[in-house]
Jmol script that loads the backbone (N, CA, C; Angstrom):
load data "model"
ATOM      1  N   MET A   1      93.077  62.685 108.023  1.00  0.00           N
ATOM      2  CA  MET A   1      93.500  62.744 106.674  1.00  0.00           C
ATOM      3  C   MET A   1      91.520  63.387 106.786  1.00  0.00           C
ATOM      4  N   ASP A   2      91.549  64.482 105.732  1.00  0.00           N
ATOM      5  CA  ASP A   2      89.717  64.998 106.162  1.00  0.00           C
ATOM      6  C   ASP A   2      88.891  64.131 105.242  1.00  0.00           C
ATOM      7  N   GLN A   3      87.495  64.722 105.741  1.00  0.00           N
ATOM      8  CA  GLN A   3      86.474  63.723 105.587  1.00  0.00           C
ATOM      9  C   GLN A   3      86.174  63.493 103.716  1.00  0.00           C
ATOM     10  N   GLU A   4      86.645  64.711 103.007  1.00  0.00           N
ATOM     11  CA  GLU A   4      86.400  65.084 101.602  1.00  0.00           C
ATOM     12  C   GLU A   4      87.261  63.908 101.059  1.00  0.00           C
ATOM     13  N   THR A   5      88.343  63.895 101.517  1.00  0.00           N
ATOM     14  CA  THR A   5      89.623  62.819 100.832  1.00  0.00           C
ATOM     15  C   THR A   5      89.156  61.439 101.199  1.00  0.00           C
ATOM     16  N   LYS A   6      88.265  61.250 102.580  1.00  0.00           N
ATOM     17  CA  LYS A   6      87.888  59.721 102.583  1.00  0.00           C
ATOM     18  C   LYS A   6      86.514  59.568 101.911  1.00  0.00           C
ATOM     19  N   LYS A   7      85.970  60.513 101.552  1.00  0.00           N
ATOM     20  CA  LYS A   7      84.465  60.281 100.467  1.00  0.00           C
ATOM     21  C   LYS A   7      84.956  59.781  99.269  1.00  0.00           C
ATOM     22  N   LEU A   8      86.359  60.500  98.567  1.00  0.00           N
ATOM     23  CA  LEU A   8      86.524  60.648  97.116  1.00  0.00           C
ATOM     24  C   LEU A   8      87.473  59.324  97.067  1.00  0.00           C
ATOM     25  N   MET A   9      88.019  58.666  98.337  1.00  0.00           N
ATOM     26  CA  MET A   9      88.524  57.571  97.892  1.00  0.00           C
ATOM     27  C   MET A   9      87.612  56.443  97.866  1.00  0.00           C
ATOM     28  N   PHE A  10      86.509  56.606  99.080  1.00  0.00           N
ATOM     29  CA  PHE A  10      85.512  55.889  99.099  1.00  0.00           C
ATOM     30  C   PHE A  10      84.705  55.316  97.709  1.00  0.00           C
ATOM     31  N   THR A  11      84.308  56.846  97.203  1.00  0.00           N
ATOM     32  CA  THR A  11      83.732  56.710  96.112  1.00  0.00           C
ATOM     33  C   THR A  11      84.176  55.844  94.633  1.00  0.00           C
ATOM     34  N   ASN A  12      85.601  56.183  94.653  1.00  0.00           N
ATOM     35  CA  ASN A  12      86.866  55.447  93.874  1.00  0.00           C
ATOM     36  C   ASN A  12      86.598  53.849  93.552  1.00  0.00           C
ATOM     37  N   LEU A  13      86.927  53.715  95.275  1.00  0.00           N
ATOM     38  CA  LEU A  13      86.871  52.307  95.412  1.00  0.00           C
ATOM     39  C   LEU A  13      85.318  51.437  94.673  1.00  0.00           C
ATOM     40  N   LEU A  14      84.271  52.149  94.773  1.00  0.00           N
ATOM     41  CA  LEU A  14      83.034  52.063  94.544  1.00  0.00           C
ATOM     42  C   LEU A  14      82.448  51.715  93.108  1.00  0.00           C
ATOM     43  N   ASN A  15      83.088  52.709  92.341  1.00  0.00           N
ATOM     44  CA  ASN A  15      83.439  52.807  91.277  1.00  0.00           C
ATOM     45  C   ASN A  15      84.105  52.199  90.778  1.00  0.00           C
ATOM     46  N   GLY A  16      85.044  51.372  90.687  1.00  0.00           N
ATOM     47  CA  GLY A  16      85.558  50.391  90.604  1.00  0.00           C
ATOM     48  C   GLY A  16      87.113  50.759  90.032  1.00  0.00           C
ATOM     49  N   VAL A  17      87.807  51.561  90.942  1.00  0.00           N
ATOM     50  CA  VAL A  17      89.112  52.026  90.550  1.00  0.00           C
ATOM     51  C   VAL A  17      90.069  51.090  91.781  1.00  0.00           C
ATOM     52  N   SER A  18      90.946  50.505  91.596  1.00  0.00           N
ATOM     53  CA  SER A  18      91.643  49.264  91.926  1.00  0.00           C
ATOM     54  C   SER A  18      92.357  50.025  93.797  1.00  0.00           C
ATOM     55  N   VAL A  19      92.518  49.452  94.489  1.00  0.00           N
ATOM     56  CA  VAL A  19      92.605  49.371  95.821  1.00  0.00           C
ATOM     57  C   VAL A  19      94.478  49.983  95.631  1.00  0.00           C
ATOM     58  N   GLU A  20      95.218  49.474  94.582  1.00  0.00           N
ATOM     59  CA  GLU A  20      96.422  49.705  94.117  1.00  0.00           C
ATOM     60  C   GLU A  20      96.710  51.397  93.574  1.00  0.00           C
ATOM     61  N   ARG A  21      95.898  51.211  92.491  1.00  0.00           N
ATOM     62  CA  ARG A  21      95.515  52.632  91.888  1.00  0.00           C
ATOM     63  C   ARG A  21      95.385  53.677  93.288  1.00  0.00           C
ATOM     64  N   LEU A  22      94.479  53.793  94.325  1.00  0.00           N
ATOM     65  CA  LEU A  22      94.380  54.305  94.803  1.00  0.00           C
ATOM     66  C   LEU A  22      95.471  54.599  95.644  1.00  0.00           C
ATOM     67  N   ALA A  23      96.179  53.692  96.237  1.00  0.00           N
ATOM     68  CA  ALA A  23      97.442  53.835  97.028  1.00  0.00           C
ATOM     69  C   ALA A  23      98.189  54.622  96.672  1.00  0.00           C
ATOM     70  N   ILE A  24      98.272  54.231  94.691  1.00  0.00           N
ATOM     71  CA  ILE A  24      99.521  55.311  94.305  1.00  0.00           C
ATOM     72  C   ILE A  24      99.027  56.785  94.391  1.00  0.00           C
ATOM     73  N   ASP A  25      98.266  57.236  94.571  1.00  0.00           N
ATOM     74  CA  ASP A  25      97.483  58.089  93.619  1.00  0.00           C
ATOM     75  C   ASP A  25      97.345  59.283  94.752  1.00  0.00           C
ATOM     76  N   PHE A  26      97.127  58.601  96.181  1.00  0.00           N
ATOM     77  CA  PHE A  26      97.317  59.091  97.429  1.00  0.00           C
ATOM     78  C   PHE A  26      98.073  58.674  98.284  1.00  0.00           C
ATOM     79  N   GLU A  27      99.162  57.987  98.070  1.00  0.00           N
ATOM     80  CA  GLU A  27     100.220  58.115  98.620  1.00  0.00           C
ATOM     81  C   GLU A  27     100.094  57.334 100.163  1.00  0.00           C
ATOM     82  N   ARG A  28      99.363  56.269  99.703  1.00  0.00           N
ATOM     83  CA  ARG A  28      99.138  55.371 100.896  1.00  0.00           C
ATOM     84  C   ARG A  28      99.528  53.946 101.119  1.00  0.00           C
ATOM     85  N   SER A  29      99.141  52.935 101.936  1.00  0.00           N
ATOM     86  CA  SER A  29      99.711  51.977 101.204  1.00  0.00           C
ATOM     87  C   SER A  29      98.319  51.267 101.525  1.00  0.00           C
ATOM     88  N   PRO A  30      98.261  50.286 100.763  1.00  0.00           N
ATOM     89  CA  PRO A  30      97.048  49.281  99.948  1.00  0.00           C
ATOM     90  C   PRO A  30      95.964  48.870 101.143  1.00  0.00           C
ATOM     91  N   SER A  31      96.947  48.710 102.549  1.00  0.00           N
ATOM     92  CA  SER A  31      96.490  48.614 104.050  1.00  0.00           C
ATOM     93  C   SER A  31      95.705  49.956 104.437  1.00  0.00           C
ATOM     94  N   GLU A  32      96.306  50.861 104.412  1.00  0.00           N
ATOM     95  CA  GLU A  32      95.529  51.968 104.855  1.00  0.00           C
ATOM     96  C   GLU A  32      94.280  52.387 103.652  1.00  0.00           C
ATOM     97  N   ILE A  33      94.233  51.688 102.686  1.00  0.00           N
ATOM     98  CA  ILE A  33      92.874  52.192 101.738  1.00  0.00           C
ATOM     99  C   ILE A  33      92.544  50.902 101.955  1.00  0.00           C
ATOM    100  N   HIS A  34      92.340  49.616 102.544  1.00  0.00           N
ATOM    101  CA  HIS A  34      91.798  48.843 103.097  1.00  0.00           C
ATOM    102  C   HIS A  34      91.082  49.545 104.295  1.00  0.00           C
ATOM    103  N   GLY A  35      91.797  50.055 105.528  1.00  0.00           N
ATOM    104  CA  GLY A  35      91.138  50.679 106.471  1.00  0.00           C
ATOM    105  C   GLY A  35      90.347  51.782 106.569  1.00  0.00           C
ATOM    106  N   TYR A  36      90.204  52.755 105.146  1.00  0.00           N
ATOM    107  CA  TYR A  36      89.409  53.587 105.149  1.00  0.00           C
ATOM    108  C   TYR A  36      88.122  53.120 105.080  1.00  0.00           C
ATOM    109  N   PHE A  37      88.270  52.294 104.133  1.00  0.00           N
ATOM    110  CA  PHE A  37      86.907  51.530 103.542  1.00  0.00           C
ATOM    111  C   PHE A  37      86.592  50.928 104.504  1.00  0.00           C
ATOM    112  N   ARG A  38      87.664  50.266 105.176  1.00  0.00           N
ATOM    113  CA  ARG A  38      86.385  49.752 106.925  1.00  0.00           C
ATOM    114  C   ARG A  38      85.959  50.336 107.714  1.00  0.00           C
ATOM    115  N   ALA A  39      86.786  52.064 107.947  1.00  0.00           N
ATOM    116  CA  ALA A  39      86.297  52.993 108.534  1.00  0.00           C
ATOM    117  C   ALA A  39      84.942  53.334 107.914  1.00  0.00           C
ATOM    118  N   VAL A  40      84.493  53.356 106.962  1.00  0.00           N
ATOM    119  CA  VAL A  40      83.343  54.338 106.193  1.00  0.00           C
ATOM    120  C   VAL A  40      82.265  53.225 106.635  1.00  0.00           C
ATOM    121  N   THR A  41      82.631  52.024 105.969  1.00  0.00           N
ATOM    122  CA  THR A  41      81.361  51.321 105.823  1.00  0.00           C
ATOM    123  C   THR A  41      80.902  50.861 107.322  1.00  0.00           C
ATOM    124  N   LEU A  42      81.850  51.114 108.354  1.00  0.00           N
ATOM    125  CA  LEU A  42      81.433  50.787 109.737  1.00  0.00           C
ATOM    126  C   LEU A  42      80.447  52.247 109.848  1.00  0.00           C
ATOM    127  N   LYS A  43      80.893  53.203 109.678  1.00  0.00           N
ATOM    128  CA  LYS A  43      80.053  54.354 110.088  1.00  0.00           C
ATOM    129  C   LYS A  43      78.942  54.313 109.351  1.00  0.00           C
ATOM    130  N   ILE A  44      78.674  53.527 108.102  1.00  0.00           N
ATOM    131  CA  ILE A  44      77.292  54.046 107.451  1.00  0.00           C
ATOM    132  C   ILE A  44      76.391  52.686 107.807  1.00  0.00           C
ATOM    133  N   ARG A  45      77.257  51.868 108.553  1.00  0.00           N
ATOM    134  CA  ARG A  45      76.307  50.646 109.105  1.00  0.00           C
ATOM    135  C   ARG A  45      75.776  51.443 110.590  1.00  0.00           C
ATOM    136  N   SER A  46      76.444  52.081 110.880  1.00  0.00           N
ATOM    137  CA  SER A  46      76.192  52.789 112.856  1.00  0.00           C
ATOM    138  C   SER A  46      74.813  53.590 111.744  1.00  0.00           C
ATOM    139  N   TYR A  47      75.313  54.423 111.313  1.00  0.00           N
ATOM    140  CA  TYR A  47      74.254  55.197 111.192  1.00  0.00           C
ATOM    141  C   TYR A  47      72.915  54.900 110.301  1.00  0.00           C
ATOM    142  N   CYS A  48      72.818  53.513 109.754  1.00  0.00           N
ATOM    143  CA  CYS A  48      71.889  52.851 109.469  1.00  0.00           C
ATOM    144  C   CYS A  48      70.888  52.155 110.622  1.00  0.00           C
ATOM    145  N   PHE A  49      71.444  51.476 111.378  1.00  0.00           N
ATOM    146  CA  PHE A  49      71.450  51.276 112.666  1.00  0.00           C
ATOM    147  C   PHE A  49      70.528  52.085 113.506  1.00  0.00           C
ATOM    148  N   ILE A  50      71.687  53.256 113.842  1.00  0.00           N
ATOM    149  CA  ILE A  50      70.586  53.915 114.543  1.00  0.00           C
ATOM    150  C   ILE A  50      69.314  54.503 114.307  1.00  0.00           C
ATOM    151  N   ARG A  51      69.384  55.011 112.741  1.00  0.00           N
ATOM    152  CA  ARG A  51      67.884  55.217 112.663  1.00  0.00           C
ATOM    153  C   ARG A  51      67.192  54.004 111.605  1.00  0.00           C
ATOM    154  N   ASN A  52      67.481  53.519 111.929  1.00  0.00           N
ATOM    155  CA  ASN A  52      66.186  51.808 112.009  1.00  0.00           C
ATOM    156  C   ASN A  52      66.197  51.831 110.514  1.00  0.00           C
ATOM    157  N   MET A  53      67.428  51.972 109.848  1.00  0.00           N
ATOM    158  CA  MET A  53      67.280  51.839 108.185  1.00  0.00           C
ATOM    159  C   MET A  53      67.743  50.312 107.764  1.00  0.00           C
ATOM    160  N   PRO A  54      67.216  49.915 106.742  1.00  0.00           N
ATOM    161  CA  PRO A  54      67.387  48.670 106.103  1.00  0.00           C
ATOM    162  C   PRO A  54      69.169  48.248 106.374  1.00  0.00           C
ATOM    163  N   PHE A  55      69.267  47.264 106.662  1.00  0.00           N
ATOM    164  CA  PHE A  55      70.716  46.926 106.482  1.00  0.00           C
ATOM    165  C   PHE A  55      71.661  46.645 105.133  1.00  0.00           C
ATOM    166  N   ILE A  56      72.754  47.609 104.826  1.00  0.00           N
ATOM    167  CA  ILE A  56      73.169  47.429 103.588  1.00  0.00           C
ATOM    168  C   ILE A  56      74.426  46.178 103.248  1.00  0.00           C
ATOM    169  N   PRO A  57      74.433  45.233 102.806  1.00  0.00           N
ATOM    170  CA  PRO A  57      75.797  44.586 102.853  1.00  0.00           C
ATOM    171  C   PRO A  57      76.916  44.820 101.942  1.00  0.00           C
ATOM    172  N   CYS A  58      78.107  45.310 103.108  1.00  0.00           N
ATOM    173  CA  CYS A  58      78.958  45.677 102.497  1.00  0.00           C
ATOM    174  C   CYS A  58      80.187  45.599 103.096  1.00  0.00           C
ATOM    175  N   GLU A  59      80.602  44.283 103.464  1.00  0.00           N
ATOM    176  CA  GLU A  59      81.578  43.810 104.233  1.00  0.00           C
ATOM    177  C   GLU A  59      82.838  43.237 103.628  1.00  0.00           C
ATOM    178  N   SER A  60      82.453  43.819 101.850  1.00  0.00           N
ATOM    179  CA  SER A  60      84.188  43.339 101.034  1.00  0.00           C
ATOM    180  C   SER A  60      83.715  44.759 100.170  1.00  0.00           C
ATOM    181  N   ILE A  61      84.506  44.731  99.295  1.00  0.00           N
ATOM    182  CA  ILE A  61      84.620  46.080  98.482  1.00  0.00           C
ATOM    183  C   ILE A  61      84.330  45.142  97.519  1.00  0.00           C
ATOM    184  N   ALA A  62      83.784  44.109  96.808  1.00  0.00           N
ATOM    185  CA  ALA A  62      82.690  43.573  95.797  1.00  0.00           C
ATOM    186  C   ALA A  62      81.578  43.567  96.278  1.00  0.00           C
ATOM    187  N   LEU A  63      81.346  43.212  97.750  1.00  0.00           N
ATOM    188  CA  LEU A  63      79.739  43.696  97.937  1.00  0.00           C
ATOM    189  C   LEU A  63      79.314  44.988  98.112  1.00  0.00           C
ATOM    190  N   ALA A  64      80.106  45.866  98.406  1.00  0.00           N
ATOM    191  CA  ALA A  64      80.317  47.066  98.623  1.00  0.00           C
ATOM    192  C   ALA A  64      79.566  47.784  96.960  1.00  0.00           C
ATOM    193  N   ARG A  65      80.163  46.934  95.897  1.00  0.00           N
ATOM    194  CA  ARG A  65      80.330  47.296  94.629  1.00  0.00           C
ATOM    195  C   ARG A  65      79.085  47.099  93.893  1.00  0.00           C
ATOM    196  N   GLN A  66      78.230  46.221  94.591  1.00  0.00           N
ATOM    197  CA  GLN A  66      76.972  45.576  94.501  1.00  0.00           C
ATOM    198  C   GLN A  66      75.804  46.601  94.700  1.00  0.00           C
ATOM    199  N   ASN A  67      76.195  47.069  96.096  1.00  0.00           N
ATOM    200  CA  ASN A  67      75.040  48.028  96.655  1.00  0.00           C
ATOM    201  C   ASN A  67      75.581  49.742  96.670  1.00  0.00           C
ATOM    202  N   ARG A  68      76.499  49.669  95.437  1.00  0.00           N
ATOM    203  CA  ARG A  68      77.202  51.343  95.191  1.00  0.00           C
ATOM    204  C   ARG A  68      76.271  52.517  95.683  1.00  0.00           C
ATOM    205  N   LEU A  69      74.722  52.230  94.659  1.00  0.00           N
ATOM    206  CA  LEU A  69      74.313  53.642  94.978  1.00  0.00           C
ATOM    207  C   LEU A  69      73.282  53.825  95.980  1.00  0.00           C
ATOM    208  N   ALA A  70      73.084  52.709  97.170  1.00  0.00           N
ATOM    209  CA  ALA A  70      72.402  52.869  98.573  1.00  0.00           C
ATOM    210  C   ALA A  70      73.569  53.393  99.043  1.00  0.00           C
ATOM    211  N   LEU A  71      74.835  52.970  99.262  1.00  0.00           N
ATOM    212  CA  LEU A  71      76.315  53.191 100.144  1.00  0.00           C
ATOM    213  C   LEU A  71      76.401  54.689  99.604  1.00  0.00           C
ATOM    214  N   LEU A  72      76.408  55.420  98.536  1.00  0.00           N
ATOM    215  CA  LEU A  72      76.899  56.522  97.868  1.00  0.00           C
ATOM    216  C   LEU A  72      75.834  57.382  98.099  1.00  0.00           C
ATOM    217  N   THR A  73      74.490  57.050  98.242  1.00  0.00           N
ATOM    218  CA  THR A  73      73.197  58.127  98.924  1.00  0.00           C
ATOM    219  C   THR A  73      73.513  58.315 100.133  1.00  0.00           C
ATOM    220  N   LEU A  74      73.632  56.915 101.043  1.00  0.00           N
ATOM    221  CA  LEU A  74      74.109  57.706 102.855  1.00  0.00           C
ATOM    222  C   LEU A  74      75.649  58.145 102.862  1.00  0.00           C
ATOM    223  N   LEU A  75      76.376  58.340 101.835  1.00  0.00           N
ATOM    224  CA  LEU A  75      77.886  58.870 101.993  1.00  0.00           C
ATOM    225  C   LEU A  75      77.738  60.044 102.608  1.00  0.00           C
ATOM    226  N   ASP A  76      77.407  61.045 101.857  1.00  0.00           N
ATOM    227  CA  ASP A  76      77.230  62.350 102.308  1.00  0.00           C
ATOM    228  C   ASP A  76      76.273  62.822 103.783  1.00  0.00           C
ATOM    229  N   LYS A  77      75.759  61.896 104.367  1.00  0.00           N
ATOM    230  CA  LYS A  77      74.916  62.070 105.613  1.00  0.00           C
ATOM    231  C   LYS A  77      75.225  61.659 106.206  1.00  0.00           C
ATOM    232  N   VAL A  78      76.666  60.885 106.680  1.00  0.00           N
ATOM    233  CA  VAL A  78      77.371  60.561 107.699  1.00  0.00           C
ATOM    234  C   VAL A  78      78.699  61.442 107.948  1.00  0.00           C
ATOM    235  N   ASN A  79      79.347  61.401 109.361  1.00  0.00           N
ATOM    236  CA  ASN A  79      80.380  62.921 109.898  1.00  0.00           C
ATOM    237  C   ASN A  79      81.211  61.193 109.543  1.00  0.00           C
ATOM    238  N   LEU A  80      82.170  61.719 108.851  1.00  0.00           N
ATOM    239  CA  LEU A  80      83.418  60.710 108.766  1.00  0.00           C
ATOM    240  C   LEU A  80      84.762  61.172 110.033  1.00  0.00           C
ATOM    241  N   ASN A  81      84.314  62.342 109.951  1.00  0.00           N
ATOM    242  CA  ASN A  81      85.484  62.700 111.135  1.00  0.00           C
ATOM    243  C   ASN A  81      84.797  62.394 112.735  1.00  0.00           C
ATOM    244  N   LYS A  82      84.177  61.340 113.082  1.00  0.00           N
ATOM    245  CA  LYS A  82      83.523  61.050 114.244  1.00  0.00           C
ATOM    246  C   LYS A  82      83.767  59.413 114.029  1.00  0.00           C
ATOM    247  N   ALA A  83      84.409  58.724 115.216  1.00  0.00           N
ATOM    248  CA  ALA A  83      83.827  57.528 115.200  1.00  0.00           C
ATOM    249  C   ALA A  83      82.751  56.912 114.995  1.00  0.00           C
ATOM    250  N   ALA A  84      82.562  55.672 114.806  1.00  0.00           N
ATOM    251  CA  ALA A  84      81.332  55.327 114.604  1.00  0.00           C
ATOM    252  C   ALA A  84      80.659  54.755 115.947  1.00  0.00           C
ATOM    253  N   ASP A  85      79.237  55.019 116.215  1.00  0.00           N
ATOM    254  CA  ASP A  85      78.771  55.004 117.298  1.00  0.00           C
ATOM    255  C   ASP A  85      78.526  53.322 118.257  1.00  0.00           C
ATOM    256  N   TYR A  86      78.377  52.467 116.908  1.00  0.00           N
ATOM    257  CA  TYR A  86      78.431  51.124 117.063  1.00  0.00           C
ATOM    258  C   TYR A  86      79.166  50.249 115.966  1.00  0.00           C
ATOM    259  N   SER A  87      80.266  49.894 116.475  1.00  0.00           N
ATOM    260  CA  SER A  87      80.981  49.324 115.591  1.00  0.00           C
ATOM    261  C   SER A  87      81.226  47.986 115.287  1.00  0.00           C
ATOM    262  N   ARG A  88      80.563  46.933 115.739  1.00  0.00           N
ATOM    263  CA  ARG A  88      80.295  45.658 115.852  1.00  0.00           C
ATOM    264  C   ARG A  88      78.943  45.173 115.309  1.00  0.00           C
ATOM    265  N   ILE A  89      78.304  45.972 114.393  1.00  0.00           N
ATOM    266  CA  ILE A  89      76.929  45.578 114.153  1.00  0.00           C
ATOM    267  C   ILE A  89      77.550  44.218 112.786  1.00  0.00           C
ATOM    268  N   THR A  90      76.431  43.584 112.783  1.00  0.00           N
ATOM    269  CA  THR A  90      77.043  42.839 111.823  1.00  0.00           C
ATOM    270  C   THR A  90      75.766  41.992 111.255  1.00  0.00           C
ATOM    271  N   THR A  91      74.881  41.904 112.496  1.00  0.00           N
ATOM    272  CA  THR A  91      73.152  41.924 111.833  1.00  0.00           C
ATOM    273  C   THR A  91      72.165  43.071 112.316  1.00  0.00           C
ATOM    274  N   ARG A  92      71.208  42.569 111.968  1.00  0.00           N
ATOM    275  CA  ARG A  92      69.532  43.632 112.898  1.00  0.00           C
ATOM    276  C   ARG A  92      69.229  42.833 113.632  1.00  0.00           C
ATOM    277  N   GLU A  93      69.367  41.574 113.911  1.00  0.00           N
ATOM    278  CA  GLU A  93      68.634  40.731 114.853  1.00  0.00           C
ATOM    279  C   GLU A  93      69.237  41.016 116.686  1.00  0.00           C
ATOM    280  N   VAL A  94      68.634  41.235 117.627  1.00  0.00           N
ATOM    281  CA  VAL A  94      69.152  41.341 118.780  1.00  0.00           C
ATOM    282  C   VAL A  94      68.246  40.223 119.787  1.00  0.00           C
ATOM    283  N   LYS A  95      69.232  39.681 120.145  1.00  0.00           N
ATOM    284  CA  LYS A  95      68.257  38.754 120.691  1.00  0.00           C
ATOM    285  C   LYS A  95      68.484  39.079 122.616  1.00  0.00           C
ATOM    286  N   ASP A  96      69.406  39.775 122.421  1.00  0.00           N
ATOM    287  CA  ASP A  96      69.685  40.173 124.253  1.00  0.00           C
ATOM    288  C   ASP A  96      70.065  41.524 124.249  1.00  0.00           C
ATOM    289  N   ILE A  97      69.670  42.647 125.009  1.00  0.00           N
ATOM    290  CA  ILE A  97      70.650  43.515 124.795  1.00  0.00           C
ATOM    291  C   ILE A  97      71.547  43.830 125.751  1.00  0.00           C
ATOM    292  N   ALA A  98      71.813  43.013 126.314  1.00  0.00           N
ATOM    293  CA  ALA A  98      73.390  42.757 126.868  1.00  0.00           C
ATOM    294  C   ALA A  98      74.486  42.488 125.540  1.00  0.00           C
ATOM    295  N   ASP A  99      74.043  41.898 124.338  1.00  0.00           N
ATOM    296  CA  ASP A  99      75.037  41.668 123.650  1.00  0.00           C
ATOM    297  C   ASP A  99      75.065  42.868 122.568  1.00  0.00           C
ATOM    298  N   ILE A 100      74.768  44.099 123.227  1.00  0.00           N
ATOM    299  CA  ILE A 100      75.387  45.019 122.419  1.00  0.00           C
ATOM    300  C   ILE A 100      75.759  46.185 123.009  1.00  0.00           C
ATOM    301  N   ARG A 101      77.272  46.162 122.376  1.00  0.00           N
ATOM    302  CA  ARG A 101      78.344  46.742 122.803  1.00  0.00           C
ATOM    303  C   ARG A 101      78.457  48.141 121.894  1.00  0.00           C
ATOM    304  N   CYS A 102      79.071  49.238 122.811  1.00  0.00           N
ATOM    305  CA  CYS A 102      79.360  49.965 121.781  1.00  0.00           C
ATOM    306  C   CYS A 102      81.155  50.551 121.923  1.00  0.00           C
TER     307      CYS A 102
END
end "model"
wireframe off; spacefill off
backbone 0.3
color backbone group
């Protein structure tokens, strides 16, 4: 799936369109829609981590909708065709450098 389609799906999710409606419109399963959502949020988290930007809560669609403006602002800055550099980011606190895994 191309980058523009992923951005469109993510934007629609944040603007209140249901997963079921997106699944019908994009001819995907609801689990695929959730997978794309997770991939985009991981990419945004990685982008923020690398640039030492504030962590934006987006673990669920409901949290992402609450932080919609910040996420949509960053959406155009990330390359969705490339895998996330850091995919296991859950907090900004690092106790030991050995805890960081790519």
